[in-house]
C-alpha positions in Angstrom: 18.6 -0.9 22.9 21.3 -3.2 24.5 18.6 -5.5 26.3 16.3 -5.3 23.0 19.5 -6.8 20.9 20.5 -9.4 23.7 16.6 -10.9 23.7 17.0 -11.0 19.8 20.4 -13.1 20.7 18.5 -15.4 22.7 15.2 -16.2 20.8 16.4 -15.2 17.5 14.2 -18.3 15.1 16.2 -21.3 14.2 14.2 -22.2 11.0 17.2 -21.0 9.0 19.4 -23.4 10.7 17.0 -26.0 10.0 16.6 -26.0 6.0 20.3 -24.0 5.2 21.9 -27.1 5.6 24.9 -27.9 2.9 25.4 -30.8 0.7 28.6 -32.6 -0.3 29.4 -29.9 -2.7 28.5 -27.0 0.0 25.3 -25.8 -1.8 22.8 -24.7 -0.1 19.6 -26.5 0.2 17.1 -23.9 1.5 14.3 -24.0 -0.9 12.1 -21.8 0.7 10.2 -19.3 -1.8 11.7 -15.6 -2.8 9.7 -12.7 -2.2 9.2 -10.1 -4.6 7.3 -7.5 -3.4 6.3 -4.4 -5.7 4.6 -1.4 -4.6 3.7 1.3 -7.4 3.0 4.9 -6.2 -0.5 6.5 -6.5 -1.8 3.8 -8.5 -5.5 3.0 -8.4 -8.0 0.3 -8.9 -9.9 1.1 -11.8 -6.5 2.0 -13.9 -5.3 -1.9 -15.1 -6.6 -3.8 -17.3 -6.9 -7.1 -15.5 -9.6 -4.8 -13.3 -11.5 -3.7 -16.6 -9.8 -0.7 -17.6 -9.9 -0.7 -21.9 -8.0 2.2 -22.5 -4.7 1.7 -20.1 -2.1 -0.3 -21.6 -0.6 -3.0 -18.5 0.2 -5.8 -20.2 2.5 -7.3 -17.6 0.2 -6.9 -14.8 -2.2 -8.3 -16.8 -0.3 -11.3 -17.7 0.8 -11.4 -13.7 -3.1 -11.8 -13.4 -3.4 -14.5 -15.4 -0.8 -16.0 -13.6 -1.8 -15.2 -10.0 -4.7 -14.4 -7.3 -6.2 -10.9 -8.2 -7.8 -9.5 -5.3 -11.0 -7.2 -5.4 -10.9 -6.2 -2.0 -7.6 -5.0 -1.0 -7.5 -2.0 0.9 -4.0 0.5 2.5 -5.0 1.7 6.1 -3.8 4.9 5.3 -3.5 6.6 1.6 -0.8 8.7 2.7 2.9 7.4 1.3 4.7 7.2 4.4 2.4 6.2 6.3 1.2 3.4 4.0 4.5 2.1 3.3 5.2 1.9 7.2 1.9 -0.1 7.4 3.2 -2.5 4.6 6.8 -3.4 6.1 5.4 -3.8 9.9 1.9 -5.2 10.2 1.3 -2.6 12.1 -1.3 0.9 12.3 0.9 3.9 11.9 -1.1 5.6 14.8 0.9 3.0 17.3 4.5 3.1 15.3 4.8 7.0 15.3 4.8 7.3 11.3 1.7 9.5 11.5 2.9 10.9 7.8 5.6 12.1 5.4 8.5 11.2 6.5 10.9 13.7 3.8 11.9 17.1 4.1 10.0 19.2 7.1 7.3 16.6 7.7 9.8 14.8 9.6 7.7 11.8 10.7 9.1 8.8 11.7 8.8 5.0 12.9 9.8 4.6 16.8 13.2 2.5 16.3 11.4 0.3 18.6 9.5 -1.3 16.1 10.9 -4.5 14.3 10.5 -4.6 10.7 9.6 -7.3 7.9 13.7 -7.0 6.0 14.9 -7.2 9.1 13.0 -10.3 10.5 13.9 -11.9 7.1 17.5 -11.6 7.2 17.4 -12.7 11.0 16.0 -16.0 9.7 18.4 -16.5 6.7 17.0 -14.3 3.8 18.7 -11.9 1.9 17.3 -9.0 1.5 17.6 -5.2 -1.2 15.5 -2.7 -2.1 15.3 -0.6 -5.3 13.6 2.4 -5.5 11.2 4.6 -3.6 11.9 4.1 0.1 10.1 7.4 2.0 10.2 5.9 5.4 12.5 6.4 8.3 14.8 5.6 10.2 16.7 3.3 8.3 17.7 1.4 11.0 14.2 0.1 11.6 14.0 -0.8 7.8 17.3 -2.1 6.8 17.7 -3.7 3.6 21.3 -5.2 3.0 21.4 -4.1 -0.3 20.4 -0.7 -1.8 20.3 -1.2 -5.3 21.0 1.8 -7.8 18.0 3.2 -10.4 15.9 6.4 -11.3 12.5 6.0 -9.8 10.4 6.9 -12.5 12.5 4.2 -14.8 11.5 0.8 -13.4 13.5 -0.7 -16.4 16.6 0.4 -15.3 15.6 -0.6 -11.7 15.0 -3.9 -13.0 18.4 -4.2 -14.9 20.2 -3.3 -11.7 18.5 -5.7 -9.5 19.7 -9.2 -11.7 23.1 -8.9 -10.1 21.1 -9.7 -6.5 18.9 -12.0 -8.1 22.4 -13.8 -9.6 23.8 -13.5 -6.4 21.1 -15.4 -4.5 20.0 -17.6 -6.9 21.0 -20.7 -3.9 19.4 -18.4 -1.2 16.0 -17.4 -0.6 15.5 -13.7 -1.3 13.5 -10.2 -0.5 13.1 -8.0 -2.9 10.8 -4.6 -2.0 10.9 -3.2 -5.7 9.1 0.2 -5.2 8.4 2.7 -8.4 7.8 6.3 -8.8 5.1 6.1 -10.9 2.5 7.0 -11.5 3.1 9.8 -8.8 2.7 13.5 -9.6 5.6 15.4 -10.4 8.0 16.8 -13.3 6.3 20.1 -14.0 3.7 20.8 -16.1 2.6 19.9 -20.0 3.5 24.3 -20.5 2.0 23.5 -24.6 -1.3 22.0 -23.1 -3.8 24.6 -22.9 -4.8 22.9 -19.5 -1.3 22.3 -18.3 -1.9 19.0 -16.4 0.6 17.3 -14.1 3.1 15.2 -16.5 3.1 12.6 -13.5 7.1 12.0 -14.3 7.1 11.2 -18.1 9.7 13.6 -19.9 10.0 15.1 -23.7 12.8 12.8 -24.5 12.0 9.7 -22.6 13.8 7.5 -20.7 16.5 4.7 -21.7 14.9 1.3 -22.6 11.3 2.4 -22.4 8.5 2.7 -25.4 6.5 5.5 -24.2 3.1 4.9 -24.5 1.2 8.0 -25.4 -2.2 8.3 -24.3 -5.0 11.1 -26.1 -7.5 12.6 -23.7 -10.3 11.5 -25.5 -9.8 8.0 -24.8 -9.1 7.8 -21.3 -11.8 6.5 -19.2 -13.0 8.9 -16.1 -13.3 6.9 -12.8 -16.9 8.0 -11.1 -15.1 10.1 -8.0 -14.0 12.6 -10.7 -15.3 15.1 -12.6 -15.1 14.8 -16.5 -13.5 18.1 -17.9 -11.0 18.9 -20.3 -8.6 19.2 -17.5 -9.2 16.0 -15.7 -9.0 14.4 -19.1 -5.7 15.8 -19.5 -4.1 14.5 -16.2 -5.2 11.3 -17.0 -3.4 10.6 -20.0 -0.5 11.9 -18.5 -1.3 9.2 -16.0 -2.1 6.6 -18.1 1.3 7.1 -20.1 3.1 7.2 -16.3 0.6 3.7 -15.8 2.2 1.9 -19.0 6.1 2.9 -18.5 5.8 1.4 -14.7 3.9 -1.6 -16.4 6.8 -1.9 -19.2 10.0 -2.4 -16.0 8.4 -4.3 -14.2 7.7 -6.7 -17.4 11.6 -6.6 -17.3 12.0 -7.5 -13.9 9.8 -10.4 -14.6 11.8 -11.5 -18.0 15.3 -11.3 -15.9 13.7 -13.4 -12.9 12.3 -16.5 -15.6 16.0 -16.1 -17.4 18.0 -16.4 -14.3 15.4 -19.6 -13.6 13.8 -17.6 -10.4 10.2 -17.2 -11.6 8.8 -20.6 -10.5 10.2 -20.5 -7.0 9.4 -16.8 -6.1 6.5 -15.3 -4.6 5.8 -11.7 -6.1 2.9 -9.1 -4.7 2.0 -6.0 -6.6 0.1 -3.5 -4.9 -0.1 0.2 -4.7 0.3 2.5 -1.5 -2.7 4.3 -2.0 -5.2 5.9 -4.3 -5.0 7.7 -7.7 -3.5 11.3 -6.8 -6.8 13.3 -7.1 -8.9 15.0 -4.6 -11.8 12.4 -3.9 -9.1 9.7 -3.8 -5.6 9.7 -2.1 -5.3 11.3 1.6 -9.1 9.9 2.0 -10.6 6.9 3.4 -12.9 6.7 0.9 -12.7 3.7 -1.8 -11.0 5.2 -4.2 -7.7 6.1 -1.6 -8.3 2.9 0.1 -9.3 0.0 -2.6 -6.4 -0.5 -4.5 -5.0 -3.2 -7.1 -3.2 -6.8 -5.4 -1.9 -9.2 -7.3 -0.4 -12.3 -6.0 1.8 -15.0 -7.6 1.9 -18.2 -5.3 5.1 -20.2 -6.0 5.3 -22.9 -9.2 1.6 -21.0 -10.4 -0.7 -22.3 -7.7 -4.2 -21.1 -7.5 -3.6 -19.2 -11.2 -6.2 -17.1 -12.9 -8.4 -16.9 -9.3 -10.2 -13.8 -8.1 -10.8 -13.7 -4.5 -13.2 -11.0 -2.4 -11.6 -11.6 0.8 -11.0 -8.5 2.5 -7.4 -7.6 3.7 -5.3 -4.8 4.1 -1.9 -4.0 4.0 -1.4 -4.3 7.7 -1.9 -8.0 7.4 1.1 -8.0 4.5 4.1 -8.6 6.9 2.7 -11.7 8.5 1.6 -13.1 5.6 4.5 -13.3 4.0 6.2 -14.1 7.2 3.9 -16.9 7.5 4.9 -17.9 3.6 8.5 -18.2 4.7 8.2 -19.8 7.8 8.8 -17.5 10.3 5.9 -16.4 11.8 5.2 -18.3 14.9 9.1 -18.3 15.8 8.2 -14.1 15.5 5.5 -14.4 17.6 7.4 -16.0 20.3 10.2 -13.6 19.8 8.2 -10.5 20.5 6.5 -12.1 23.4 10.0 -12.5 25.0 11.0 -8.7 24.3 7.9 -7.7 25.5 8.4 -9.8 29.2 11.5 -8.7 29.6 11.3 -5.1 28.9 7.7 -4.6 30.7 6.4 -3.2 26.8 3.4 -5.4 27.1 0.7 -3.5 27.6 1.8 -1.8 24.3 0.7 -3.6 21.0 3.8 -3.0 19.2 5.6 -6.1 20.4 3.7 -9.5 20.9 1.1 -9.3 17.9 0.6 -8.1 14.6 -2.4 -5.9 14.1 -2.9 -7.9 11.0 -3.0 -10.9 10.2 -1.8 -13.6 7.9 -4.0 -14.6 4.7 -2.0 -17.2 3.6 -5.5 -19.9 3.6 -7.1 -17.2 1.2 -3.7 -18.0 -0.9 -4.2 -21.6 -0.6 -8.2 -21.3 -1.0 -8.8 -18.1 -2.6 -12.7 -19.1 -1.6 -11.7 -18.8 2.0 -14.2 -17.3 4.3 -13.7 -14.9 7.5 -12.1 -12.0 5.9 -14.7 -9.9 6.2 -14.0 -6.3 8.1 -11.3 -3.9 7.4 -10.4 -1.4 9.9 -8.4 2.2 8.2 -6.6 5.0 10.3 -5.3 8.2 8.7 -3.9 10.8 11.0 -1.9 13.3 8.3 -0.5 13.5 4.9 1.6 16.4 5.0 3.0 17.7 8.3 0.2 20.9 7.7 -2.7 18.4 7.3 -4.0 17.5 10.1 -7.1 15.6 9.7 -7.2 11.6 11.6 -9.9 9.4 10.5 -10.6 5.9 11.5 -12.9 3.6 9.6 -14.0 0.3 9.8 -15.8 -1.4 6.6 -17.6 -4.6 6.3 -19.7 -6.4 3.3 -22.7 -3.9 3.7 -21.9 -0.7 5.5 -18.7 1.4 6.3 -18.3 4.5 9.1 -15.6 6.8 9.1 -15.3 8.5 12.0 -13.9 12.3 11.4 -11.6 12.9 14.2 -11.0 16.5 13.5 -14.9 17.5 12.2 -15.0 20.8 12.4 -11.7 21.8 10.2 -12.2 22.5 6.7 -10.5 18.9 4.8 -7.0 20.0 4.0 -5.3 19.7 0.3 -2.4 18.0 -0.3 0.0 20.6 -2.3 0.4 19.2 -5.1 -3.6 17.7 -5.2 -4.6 22.0 -4.8 -2.1 22.8 -7.5 -3.4 20.0 -10.0 -5.1 21.3 -12.9 -8.2 19.3 -12.2 -9.1 21.1 -9.3 -8.5 24.3 -10.6 -10.4 24.4 -13.0 -12.9 23.1 -11.0 -12.8 26.1 -9.3 -12.1 28.8 -12.0 -15.7 26.9 -13.7 -17.5 27.7 -10.3 -18.4 24.0 -10.6 -20.5 22.5 -7.0 -20.2 19.2 -7.8 -17.4 16.9 -7.9 -17.8 13.6 -9.2 -20.7 12.5 -7.8 -19.9 14.6 -4.5 -20.5 18.5 -3.9 -17.6 20.2 -3.1 -18.8 21.6 0.5 -19.0 17.8 1.4 -15.9 17.0 0.7 -14.3 20.4 2.4 -16.8 20.5 5.5 -17.4 17.3 6.9 -19.4 15.7 9.3 -18.2 13.7 12.6 -19.7 10.6 11.4 -20.0 9.5 8.0 -22.1 5.9 7.7 -22.9 4.5 3.9 -24.5 0.9 3.1 -21.8 0.5 0.2 -24.2 -2.7 -0.6 -26.3 -0.2 -2.0 -24.3 2.9 -2.5 -20.5 2.1 -3.6 -20.1 5.4 -4.6 -20.5 7.0 -0.8 -23.0 9.6 -1.3 -25.2 9.4 1.3 -24.5 10.0 4.6 -27.2 8.1 7.1 -25.2 8.7 10.3 -28.3 10.8 11.2 -30.8 8.7 10.1 -32.6 6.9 12.6 -33.5 3.6 11.0 -29.8 3.5 11.3 -29.2 4.1 14.7 -28.3 0.4 15.7 -25.8 0.1 12.9 -23.9 3.6 13.6 -23.7 2.5 17.8 -22.2 -0.9 17.0 -20.0 0.7 14.4 -18.3 3.0 16.7 -17.6 0.8 19.3 -15.7 -1.9 16.4 -13.9 1.6 15.9 -13.3 1.9 19.6 -12.5 -1.9 20.3 -10.0 -1.5 17.5 -8.3 1.3 18.9 -7.8 -0.2 22.1 -6.4 -3.3 20.4 -4.0 -1.4 18.2 -2.9 1.5 20.9 -4.0 4.3 19.2 -3.4 7.7 21.3 -6.5 9.5 19.5 -8.8 6.8 21.6 -9.4 9.5 23.9 -11.0 11.6 21.1 -14.3 9.6 22.4 -14.3 11.4 26.0 -12.3 14.3 25.7 -14.2 15.9 22.7 
């Protein structure tokens, strides 16, 4: 680590010195944009008004979309909380960083200490950094923020109020605020007086201070195609909607504070979810309901407001994009190359590059082409849920390689216990959404979908000889992806 630190000092970017000179009255003149990244927990693409859901209530995020750029093809790379958050804050796939699954409790996955994360890089370059809410990654030395803002993770209104002091203190200095709600994750017990005993999704009878709870009827929810339309599913979606609405209210408070303090115009705001909704068929999978997520970006000064882009981007692209916007991406690349060269680690794709790429060109022009393929990598959720999958997806086809095919697909503990799944078991139904339960639990080695014609991913073409060429080409794309990103599971092509 001494060598690592000395290298950082030697090649530390000087961009902050070029823009942070003082005026006669000693007021900072660093005009780089502030950055606010809002990450919700298990929020699906179908569950915002601006993405077409007319039942759920998300006026603040809808307003953000009206003032920003809404992505229709944005993807997480691992549909599990800790693993996904590690990708968000490093620009590296978790199969190469060690954050293979959950950080908490006995799961105990942790990122390698040599990894450089977004908050650390921004701090080195003159940004003030703070986080509020859900963290769920390790170690803190890798994902270090200068300030930890307290607040109930289920009350983003409180989190926002507690963030005001940090925002005011950095009115004349660029800052990075990482604002992470625990809504709308499952939790908080069951609704015991409901016959279907749905999960509460963090909702409480006494509510939360500053929040006007929105109550939803099971009859008014919109059941997405990948879930079974049963009374139990509807009861759980009603609770989930309430959690989504609470999250939106708290985010609205944060927006109000940014505006009141004169920070709104020069602040880049990103809203995203770590992974899909916490139901079977979405979270922990790499089907599109798990991966394809809401993503809204408000540019400083409202540039390109009310625009929509179909560029295919992933959470691995977030860190390089933010560094590009902050004007320090090239300097960081120089830093990484120097560390890799001096330590002999250049063979590992952990220092000299990012796995993602900057999509700043898309933010500058939402019609920019060339963003037409994405990759995903999932290995664990809980420690007991080993089921590695690798994915390549383009505009027409998607290939999932189920590396552990032969094992039954494992259940997350909260999904197994859910009212939605238990109702299915008790009823003896053999169809879940549009997929047979047996196909969900027992998966072939390869799943090939023509997503242009089959967006619900229901017809596996991997054994169809007329698609043999496509299958071979996409297998090779996955193998190349694994080579490029230092994926240890590449050995499974030849060892099994």
